[in-house]
N, CA, C and O atoms as a GROMACS GRO file, in nm:
protein
  400
    1SER      N    1  -1.952  -7.336  -7.588
    1SER     CA    2  -1.949  -7.409  -7.464
    1SER      C    3  -1.828  -7.501  -7.457
    1SER      O    4  -1.765  -7.515  -7.352
    2LYS      N    5  -1.796  -7.564  -7.571
    2LYS     CA    6  -1.680  -7.653  -7.575
    2LYS      C    7  -1.551  -7.575  -7.554
    2LYS      O    8  -1.460  -7.621  -7.486
    3ASP      N    9  -1.544  -7.455  -7.613
    3ASP     CA   10  -1.426  -7.370  -7.595
    3ASP      C   11  -1.411  -7.328  -7.450
    3ASP      O   12  -1.300  -7.326  -7.396
    4LEU      N   13  -1.522  -7.295  -7.386
    4LEU     CA   14  -1.520  -7.254  -7.246
    4LEU      C   15  -1.474  -7.369  -7.156
    4LEU      O   16  -1.394  -7.349  -7.065
    5LYS      N   17  -1.526  -7.489  -7.182
    5LYS     CA   18  -1.484  -7.606  -7.103
    5LYS      C   19  -1.335  -7.632  -7.123
    5LYS      O   20  -1.264  -7.665  -7.028
    6GLY      N   21  -1.288  -7.619  -7.246
    6GLY     CA   22  -1.146  -7.640  -7.274
    6GLY      C   23  -1.059  -7.539  -7.203
    6GLY      O   24  -0.955  -7.573  -7.147
    7ALA      N   25  -1.103  -7.413  -7.205
    7ALA     CA   26  -1.027  -7.308  -7.136
    7ALA      C   27  -1.026  -7.333  -6.985
    7ALA      O   28  -0.925  -7.310  -6.919
    8MET      N   29  -1.138  -7.379  -6.932
    8MET     CA   30  -1.146  -7.407  -6.789
    8MET      C   31  -1.052  -7.521  -6.751
    8MET      O   32  -0.986  -7.515  -6.648
    9GLU      N   33  -1.045  -7.624  -6.836
    9GLU     CA   34  -0.955  -7.736  -6.810
    9GLU      C   35  -0.809  -7.691  -6.808
    9GLU      O   36  -0.730  -7.736  -6.725
   10VAL      N   37  -0.775  -7.600  -6.900
   10VAL     CA   38  -0.639  -7.547  -6.905
   10VAL      C   39  -0.609  -7.470  -6.776
   10VAL      O   40  -0.502  -7.487  -6.717
   11LEU      N   41  -0.702  -7.385  -6.733
   11LEU     CA   42  -0.681  -7.308  -6.610
   11LEU      C   43  -0.668  -7.397  -6.487
   11LEU      O   44  -0.585  -7.372  -6.400
   12ILE      N   45  -0.749  -7.501  -6.481
   12ILE     CA   46  -0.741  -7.593  -6.367
   12ILE      C   47  -0.608  -7.667  -6.368
   12ILE      O   48  -0.547  -7.688  -6.263
   13GLU      N   49  -0.563  -7.707  -6.486
   13GLU     CA   50  -0.433  -7.776  -6.495
   13GLU      C   51  -0.320  -7.682  -6.455
   13GLU      O   52  -0.225  -7.724  -6.390
   14GLN      N   53  -0.329  -7.555  -6.493
   14GLN     CA   54  -0.228  -7.457  -6.450
   14GLN      C   55  -0.228  -7.445  -6.298
   14GLN      O   56  -0.122  -7.437  -6.236
   15LYS      N   57  -0.346  -7.442  -6.239
   15LYS     CA   58  -0.357  -7.434  -6.093
   15LYS      C   59  -0.297  -7.559  -6.029
   15LYS      O   60  -0.226  -7.550  -5.929
   16ARG      N   61  -0.326  -7.675  -6.086
   16ARG     CA   62  -0.273  -7.801  -6.035
   16ARG      C   63  -0.119  -7.799  -6.038
   16ARG      O   64  -0.054  -7.840  -5.941
   17GLN      N   65  -0.063  -7.752  -6.148
   17GLN     CA   66   0.083  -7.743  -6.160
   17GLN      C   67   0.142  -7.647  -6.057
   17GLN      O   68   0.245  -7.676  -5.996
   18LYS      N   69   0.075  -7.533  -6.038
   18LYS     CA   70   0.123  -7.435  -5.940
   18LYS      C   71   0.121  -7.496  -5.799
   18LYS      O   72   0.215  -7.477  -5.722
   19LEU      N   73   0.015  -7.568  -5.767
   19LEU     CA   74   0.004  -7.628  -5.635
   19LEU      C   75   0.115  -7.732  -5.611
   19LEU      O   76   0.159  -7.752  -5.498
   20SER      N   77   0.158  -7.797  -5.718
   20SER     CA   78   0.260  -7.901  -5.702
   20SER      C   79   0.400  -7.842  -5.681
   20SER      O   80   0.492  -7.915  -5.645
   21THR      N   81   0.415  -7.711  -5.704
   21THR     CA   82   0.549  -7.651  -5.693
   21THR      C   83   0.562  -7.549  -5.580
   21THR      O   84   0.672  -7.500  -5.555
   22VAL      N   85   0.454  -7.516  -5.512
   22VAL     CA   86   0.462  -7.413  -5.408
   22VAL      C   87   0.529  -7.469  -5.283
   22VAL      O   88   0.519  -7.588  -5.252
   23GLU      N   89   0.597  -7.381  -5.212
   23GLU     CA   90   0.664  -7.422  -5.089
   23GLU      C   91   0.567  -7.422  -4.971
   23GLU      O   92   0.565  -7.516  -4.892
   24LYS      N   93   0.486  -7.316  -4.960
   24LYS     CA   94   0.390  -7.304  -4.851
   24LYS      C   95   0.250  -7.321  -4.908
   24LYS      O   96   0.193  -7.228  -4.966
   25LEU      N   97   0.196  -7.439  -4.891
   25LEU     CA   98   0.067  -7.470  -4.948
   25LEU      C   99  -0.045  -7.386  -4.890
   25LEU      O  100  -0.138  -7.348  -4.961
   26ASP      N  101  -0.038  -7.357  -4.760
   26ASP     CA  102  -0.147  -7.284  -4.694
   26ASP      C  103  -0.169  -7.146  -4.753
   26ASP      O  104  -0.278  -7.091  -4.738
   27GLU      N  105  -0.070  -7.089  -4.818
   27GLU     CA  106  -0.085  -6.956  -4.879
   27GLU      C  107  -0.161  -6.963  -5.012
   27GLU      O  108  -0.201  -6.860  -5.066
   28HIS      N  109  -0.180  -7.083  -5.063
   28HIS     CA  110  -0.244  -7.100  -5.194
   28HIS      C  111  -0.373  -7.180  -5.187
   28HIS      O  112  -0.423  -7.227  -5.289
   29MET      N  113  -0.428  -7.196  -5.067
   29MET     CA  114  -0.550  -7.274  -5.053
   29MET      C  115  -0.673  -7.187  -5.080
   29MET      O  116  -0.702  -7.093  -5.005
   30ASP      N  117  -0.742  -7.218  -5.184
   30ASP     CA  118  -0.866  -7.151  -5.218
   30ASP      C  119  -0.966  -7.258  -5.262
   30ASP      O  120  -0.938  -7.378  -5.250
   31PHE      N  121  -1.079  -7.217  -5.311
   31PHE     CA  122  -1.183  -7.314  -5.345
   31PHE      C  123  -1.136  -7.409  -5.455
   31PHE      O  124  -1.159  -7.530  -5.446
   32ALA      N  125  -1.071  -7.356  -5.558
   32ALA     CA  126  -1.022  -7.442  -5.666
   32ALA      C  127  -0.919  -7.542  -5.613
   32ALA      O  128  -0.920  -7.658  -5.653
   33SER      N  129  -0.833  -7.498  -5.523
   33SER     CA  130  -0.734  -7.588  -5.462
   33SER      C  131  -0.802  -7.699  -5.385
   33SER      O  132  -0.762  -7.815  -5.394
   34GLN      N  133  -0.905  -7.663  -5.308
   34GLN     CA  134  -0.978  -7.764  -5.232
   34GLN      C  135  -1.041  -7.867  -5.326
   34GLN      O  136  -1.041  -7.986  -5.296
   35LEU      N  137  -1.095  -7.821  -5.437
   35LEU     CA  138  -1.154  -7.913  -5.535
   35LEU      C  139  -1.048  -8.005  -5.594
   35LEU      O  140  -1.072  -8.125  -5.608
   36ILE      N  141  -0.934  -7.950  -5.627
   36ILE     CA  142  -0.825  -8.030  -5.684
   36ILE      C  143  -0.779  -8.136  -5.584
   36ILE      O  144  -0.757  -8.251  -5.622
   37PHE      N  145  -0.765  -8.100  -5.458
   37PHE     CA  146  -0.724  -8.197  -5.358
   37PHE      C  147  -0.832  -8.303  -5.335
   37PHE      O  148  -0.802  -8.419  -5.308
   38ALA      N  149  -0.959  -8.262  -5.345
   38ALA     CA  150  -1.068  -8.360  -5.334
   38ALA      C  151  -1.059  -8.461  -5.449
   38ALA      O  152  -1.086  -8.580  -5.430
   39GLN      N  153  -1.022  -8.414  -5.566
   39GLN     CA  154  -1.004  -8.505  -5.680
   39GLN      C  155  -0.885  -8.597  -5.653
   39GLN      O  156  -0.893  -8.717  -5.679
   40ASN      N  157  -0.775  -8.542  -5.602
   40ASN     CA  158  -0.657  -8.623  -5.572
   40ASN      C  159  -0.689  -8.734  -5.472
   40ASN      O  160  -0.634  -8.844  -5.480
   41ARG      N  161  -0.778  -8.705  -5.377
   41ARG     CA  162  -0.818  -8.804  -5.276
   41ARG      C  163  -0.917  -8.905  -5.333
   41ARG      O  164  -0.943  -9.008  -5.270
   42GLY      N  165  -0.973  -8.878  -5.450
   42GLY     CA  166  -1.072  -8.966  -5.508
   42GLY      C  167  -1.215  -8.930  -5.471
   42GLY      O  168  -1.308  -9.005  -5.503
   43ASP      N  169  -1.233  -8.816  -5.404
   43ASP     CA  170  -1.367  -8.773  -5.365
   43ASP      C  171  -1.445  -8.714  -5.482
   43ASP      O  172  -1.568  -8.720  -5.484
   44LEU      N  173  -1.375  -8.657  -5.579
   44LEU     CA  174  -1.436  -8.597  -5.697
   44LEU      C  175  -1.364  -8.647  -5.822
   44LEU      O  176  -1.248  -8.687  -5.817
   45THR      N  177  -1.435  -8.643  -5.933
   45THR     CA  178  -1.372  -8.674  -6.061
   45THR      C  179  -1.321  -8.544  -6.123
   45THR      O  180  -1.356  -8.435  -6.077
   46ALA      N  181  -1.240  -8.555  -6.226
   46ALA     CA  182  -1.192  -8.436  -6.298
   46ALA      C  183  -1.311  -8.359  -6.354
   46ALA      O  184  -1.311  -8.236  -6.353
   47GLU      N  185  -1.412  -8.431  -6.402
   47GLU     CA  186  -1.531  -8.365  -6.455
   47GLU      C  187  -1.605  -8.288  -6.346
   47GLU      O  188  -1.656  -8.179  -6.370
   48ASN      N  189  -1.611  -8.345  -6.224
   48ASN     CA  190  -1.673  -8.274  -6.111
   48ASN      C  191  -1.600  -8.144  -6.084
   48ASN      O  192  -1.664  -8.040  -6.066
   49VAL      N  193  -1.469  -8.148  -6.082
   49VAL     CA  194  -1.388  -8.028  -6.055
   49VAL      C  195  -1.413  -7.925  -6.163
   49VAL      O  196  -1.438  -7.808  -6.134
   50ASN      N  197  -1.405  -7.969  -6.288
   50ASN     CA  198  -1.426  -7.876  -6.400
   50ASN      C  199  -1.564  -7.812  -6.393
   50ASN      O  200  -1.578  -7.692  -6.414
   51GLN      N  201  -1.665  -7.892  -6.362
   51GLN     CA  202  -1.802  -7.840  -6.357
   51GLN      C  203  -1.818  -7.740  -6.243
   51GLN      O  204  -1.882  -7.636  -6.260
   52CYS      N  205  -1.761  -7.770  -6.127
   52CYS     CA  206  -1.770  -7.678  -6.013
   52CYS      C  207  -1.706  -7.544  -6.045
   52CYS      O  208  -1.764  -7.438  -6.018
   53VAL      N  209  -1.587  -7.548  -6.103
   53VAL     CA  210  -1.518  -7.423  -6.136
   53VAL      C  211  -1.594  -7.347  -6.244
   53VAL      O  212  -1.610  -7.225  -6.235
   54LEU      N  213  -1.642  -7.419  -6.344
   54LEU     CA  214  -1.720  -7.356  -6.450
   54LEU      C  215  -1.844  -7.288  -6.394
   54LEU      O  216  -1.876  -7.175  -6.432
   55GLU      N  217  -1.915  -7.356  -6.306
   55GLU     CA  218  -2.035  -7.298  -6.247
   55GLU      C  219  -2.001  -7.176  -6.163
   55GLU      O  220  -2.078  -7.080  -6.159
   56MET      N  221  -1.888  -7.179  -6.095
   56MET     CA  222  -1.848  -7.062  -6.016
   56MET      C  223  -1.824  -6.942  -6.108
   56MET      O  224  -1.847  -6.828  -6.069
   57MET      N  225  -1.778  -6.969  -6.228
   57MET     CA  226  -1.747  -6.861  -6.321
   57MET      C  227  -1.871  -6.806  -6.392
   57MET      O  228  -1.879  -6.686  -6.417
   58ILE      N  229  -1.968  -6.892  -6.424
   58ILE     CA  230  -2.078  -6.844  -6.509
   58ILE      C  231  -2.215  -6.844  -6.441
   58ILE      O  232  -2.309  -6.785  -6.494
   59ALA      N  233  -2.228  -6.907  -6.329
   59ALA     CA  234  -2.359  -6.916  -6.265
   59ALA      C  235  -2.359  -6.839  -6.134
   59ALA      O  236  -2.391  -6.893  -6.028
   60ALA      N  237  -2.324  -6.713  -6.142
   60ALA     CA  238  -2.304  -6.631  -6.023
   60ALA      C  239  -2.419  -6.635  -5.923
   60ALA      O  240  -2.393  -6.650  -5.804
   61PRO      N  241  -2.544  -6.623  -5.964
   61PRO     CA  242  -2.650  -6.622  -5.862
   61PRO      C  243  -2.652  -6.749  -5.776
   61PRO      O  244  -2.673  -6.743  -5.655
   62ASP      N  245  -2.630  -6.863  -5.840
   62ASP     CA  246  -2.632  -6.988  -5.765
   62ASP      C  247  -2.506  -7.008  -5.682
   62ASP      O  248  -2.511  -7.066  -5.574
   63THR      N  249  -2.394  -6.962  -5.732
   63THR     CA  250  -2.268  -6.990  -5.664
   63THR      C  251  -2.222  -6.876  -5.574
   63THR      O  252  -2.129  -6.892  -5.495
   64LEU      N  253  -2.286  -6.761  -5.586
   64LEU     CA  254  -2.243  -6.647  -5.505
   64LEU      C  255  -2.251  -6.679  -5.357
   64LEU      O  256  -2.160  -6.645  -5.281
   65SER      N  257  -2.358  -6.743  -5.315
   65SER     CA  258  -2.371  -6.774  -5.173
   65SER      C  259  -2.264  -6.872  -5.128
   65SER      O  260  -2.211  -6.860  -5.017
   66VAL      N  261  -2.230  -6.969  -5.213
   66VAL     CA  262  -2.123  -7.064  -5.179
   66VAL      C  263  -1.989  -6.991  -5.171
   66VAL      O  264  -1.910  -7.014  -5.080
   67THR      N  265  -1.965  -6.903  -5.266
   67THR     CA  266  -1.840  -6.828  -5.269
   67THR      C  267  -1.828  -6.739  -5.146
   67THR      O  268  -1.724  -6.735  -5.081
   68LEU      N  269  -1.934  -6.668  -5.113
   68LEU     CA  270  -1.933  -6.582  -4.994
   68LEU      C  271  -1.913  -6.664  -4.867
   68LEU      O  272  -1.839  -6.623  -4.777
   69PHE      N  273  -1.978  -6.778  -4.859
   69PHE     CA  274  -1.962  -6.866  -4.742
   69PHE      C  275  -1.816  -6.910  -4.730
   69PHE      O  276  -1.759  -6.906  -4.621
   70PHE      N  277  -1.757  -6.952  -4.842
   70PHE     CA  278  -1.618  -6.996  -4.840
   70PHE      C  279  -1.526  -6.880  -4.801
   70PHE      O  280  -1.431  -6.898  -4.724
   71MET      N  281  -1.554  -6.761  -4.855
   71MET     CA  282  -1.474  -6.643  -4.821
   71MET      C  283  -1.481  -6.615  -4.671
   71MET      O  284  -1.379  -6.586  -4.608
   72LEU      N  285  -1.600  -6.624  -4.614
   72LEU     CA  286  -1.616  -6.599  -4.470
   72LEU      C  287  -1.542  -6.704  -4.388
   72LEU      O  288  -1.484  -6.671  -4.284
   73ILE      N  289  -1.543  -6.828  -4.432
   73ILE     CA  290  -1.467  -6.932  -4.362
   73ILE      C  291  -1.318  -6.900  -4.365
   73ILE      O  292  -1.250  -6.911  -4.264
   74LEU      N  293  -1.268  -6.859  -4.483
   74LEU     CA  294  -1.127  -6.825  -4.494
   74LEU      C  295  -1.090  -6.707  -4.405
   74LEU      O  296  -0.985  -6.708  -4.340
   75ILE      N  297  -1.176  -6.607  -4.401
   75ILE     CA  298  -1.150  -6.492  -4.313
   75ILE      C  299  -1.146  -6.538  -4.168
   75ILE      O  300  -1.059  -6.495  -4.092
   76ALA      N  301  -1.239  -6.624  -4.130
   76ALA     CA  302  -1.242  -6.674  -3.992
   76ALA      C  303  -1.118  -6.755  -3.959
   76ALA      O  304  -1.071  -6.754  -3.845
   77GLU      N  305  -1.064  -6.824  -4.057
   77GLU     CA  306  -0.944  -6.906  -4.036
   77GLU      C  307  -0.816  -6.823  -4.034
   77GLU      O  308  -0.711  -6.872  -3.992
   78HIS      N  309  -0.823  -6.699  -4.080
   78HIS     CA  310  -0.705  -6.613  -4.088
   78HIS      C  311  -0.735  -6.480  -4.020
   78HIS      O  312  -0.764  -6.381  -4.086
   79PRO      N  313  -0.727  -6.477  -3.886
   79PRO     CA  314  -0.764  -6.357  -3.811
   79PRO      C  315  -0.680  -6.234  -3.846
   79PRO      O  316  -0.729  -6.122  -3.836
   80THR      N  317  -0.556  -6.253  -3.886
   80THR     CA  318  -0.475  -6.135  -3.923
   80THR      C  319  -0.530  -6.069  -4.049
   80THR      O  320  -0.526  -5.947  -4.062
   81VAL      N  321  -0.581  -6.149  -4.142
   81VAL     CA  322  -0.643  -6.094  -4.262
   81VAL      C  323  -0.769  -6.017  -4.223
   81VAL      O  324  -0.796  -5.909  -4.275
   82GLU      N  325  -0.847  -6.075  -4.132
   82GLU     CA  326  -0.969  -6.008  -4.086
   82GLU      C  327  -0.934  -5.873  -4.023
   82GLU      O  328  -1.001  -5.773  -4.048
   83GLU      N  329  -0.830  -5.870  -3.941
   83GLU     CA  330  -0.788  -5.745  -3.878
   83GLU      C  331  -0.746  -5.642  -3.983
   83GLU      O  332  -0.780  -5.524  -3.971
   84GLU      N  333  -0.671  -5.686  -4.085
   84GLU     CA  334  -0.630  -5.594  -4.192
   84GLU      C  335  -0.752  -5.540  -4.266
   84GLU      O  336  -0.757  -5.421  -4.300
   85MET      N  337  -0.850  -5.625  -4.292
   85MET     CA  338  -0.972  -5.581  -4.360
   85MET      C  339  -1.046  -5.478  -4.276
   85MET      O  340  -1.094  -5.377  -4.329
   86MET      N  341  -1.056  -5.502  -4.147
   86MET     CA  342  -1.127  -5.408  -4.059
   86MET      C  343  -1.054  -5.274  -4.055
   86MET      O  344  -1.117  -5.168  -4.054
   87ARG      N  345  -0.920  -5.278  -4.051
   87ARG     CA  346  -0.843  -5.152  -4.052
   87ARG      C  347  -0.868  -5.075  -4.181
   87ARG      O  348  -0.882  -4.953  -4.180
   88GLU      N  349  -0.872  -5.147  -4.293
   88GLU     CA  350  -0.895  -5.079  -4.420
   88GLU      C  351  -1.036  -5.019  -4.426
   88GLU      O  352  -1.054  -4.907  -4.473
   89ILE      N  353  -1.134  -5.093  -4.377
   89ILE     CA  354  -1.271  -5.040  -4.373
   89ILE      C  355  -1.275  -4.914  -4.287
   89ILE      O  356  -1.335  -4.814  -4.328
   90GLU      N  357  -1.213  -4.917  -4.170
   90GLU     CA  358  -1.212  -4.800  -4.082
   90GLU      C  359  -1.140  -4.682  -4.147
   90GLU      O  360  -1.180  -4.567  -4.130
   91THR      N  361  -1.033  -4.711  -4.224
   91THR     CA  362  -0.959  -4.605  -4.292
   91THR      C  363  -1.045  -4.539  -4.400
   91THR      O  364  -1.047  -4.417  -4.413
   92VAL      N  365  -1.116  -4.621  -4.476
   92VAL     CA  366  -1.197  -4.570  -4.587
   92VAL      C  367  -1.326  -4.506  -4.538
   92VAL      O  368  -1.362  -4.398  -4.583
   93VAL      N  369  -1.394  -4.572  -4.446
   93VAL     CA  370  -1.526  -4.528  -4.403
   93VAL      C  371  -1.517  -4.428  -4.288
   93VAL      O  372  -1.598  -4.336  -4.278
   94GLY      N  373  -1.418  -4.446  -4.203
   94GLY     CA  374  -1.403  -4.356  -4.088
   94GLY      C  375  -1.514  -4.379  -3.988
   94GLY      O  376  -1.547  -4.493  -3.956
   95LYS      N  377  -1.571  -4.272  -3.937
   95LYS     CA  378  -1.675  -4.281  -3.834
   95LYS      C  379  -1.816  -4.299  -3.891
   95LYS      O  380  -1.912  -4.316  -3.817
   96GLN      N  381  -1.826  -4.295  -4.024
   96GLN     CA  382  -1.958  -4.310  -4.086
   96GLN      C  383  -2.015  -4.450  -4.061
   96GLN      O  384  -1.941  -4.546  -4.040
   97GLU      N  385  -2.145  -4.458  -4.062
   97GLU     CA  386  -2.210  -4.587  -4.048
   97GLU      C  387  -2.195  -4.665  -4.178
   97GLU      O  388  -2.211  -4.608  -4.286
   98LEU      N  389  -2.165  -4.795  -4.169
   98LEU     CA  390  -2.151  -4.878  -4.290
   98LEU      C  391  -2.285  -4.893  -4.360
   98LEU      O  392  -2.389  -4.907  -4.295
   99GLN      N  393  -2.281  -4.891  -4.491
   99GLN     CA  394  -2.400  -4.908  -4.572
   99GLN      C  395  -2.374  -5.014  -4.677
   99GLN      O  396  -2.259  -5.044  -4.709
  100SER      N  397  -2.482  -5.070  -4.731
  100SER     CA  398  -2.467  -5.171  -4.838
  100SER      C  399  -2.396  -5.110  -4.957
  100SER      O  400  -2.374  -5.178  -5.057
   0.00000   0.00000   0.00000
């Protein structure tokens, strides 16, 4: 568990460094980025950020709904991505009815 927490801290720090050097921030905004910025604003502690990311990685049943919700928000915020996804679905599925 200690090794996993340490690895998670390293990954979050790498993400933090990447965010500090990117030219277009909007292209790199994901859930981890939002958590890091919440920490920068003082809304979360470093431990909060680490715990959230760790839970996203290992507690899939609990975090899957949050992840899917966030993904849907991102798709809604980026209509061109949504259009590309729909084109790919139509290309792969064709006229068939979509199934789970």
